[in-house]
N, C-alpha and C positions, 0 to 999 in steps of 0.2 A: 601515523602507521602506514599510510599509503606511500609516503616518500621512502620509507624503509623497504617496503615491498618492491618499489620501482628500482631502488638502488641495488637490492639483492638480485633482481632479474637482470640488471645491466651488467653487474660484475660477476655473475655466475659463469664459471668456465665449464662448459659441458662437452667440449670436443678436444680430443688428444691429437697431437701432431708430432711427427718425427721428422727431423731434418738433419742433413749432414752439413757440417761446417769444417773449415780448416781448423786445426789446433791453434794456430796463431790468432784467428778471428775469435775463437772461443775465449782465449786468454785475455784478449782486449776487452771483450764484453764482460768478462768476470771482473776485470779491473775497474771498468766504468761502473758496474753495478755496485761494487764495494764503495766507490766514492759517493754513490747516491744512498748508500746504506740499505741496499736491497739484495735479496737473493738473486743470482744471475738469471734464473728462470723467470722470476717476476719482472726483472728488468727487460728481458727480451720480449716478454708478453706486452709490457707497457710500450716499448718502442714500436712493435707491430701494430698495436691498437692505435697509437697516435698517427702512424702513417695511414692505416686503413680508414680512419675517421677524418682524414684531411687536416689534422692538427699540425702536421709537419710534412715537409716535402723533401724528396730526394734531390740532392744537388750534386751532379757528377763533378 
């Protein structure tokens, strides 16, 4: 039960965010999300989480 509570606390999304993207970037993100079988909002959230937590790095 403690693990379930910890998971819920970790994955709870409690903050809204609005961002502006180019239409071309959004279409690319939607395509990538579809390949992963995710809704594009969930995909973008996952990408941001991985970057923020250090699981992935930006490479220019």
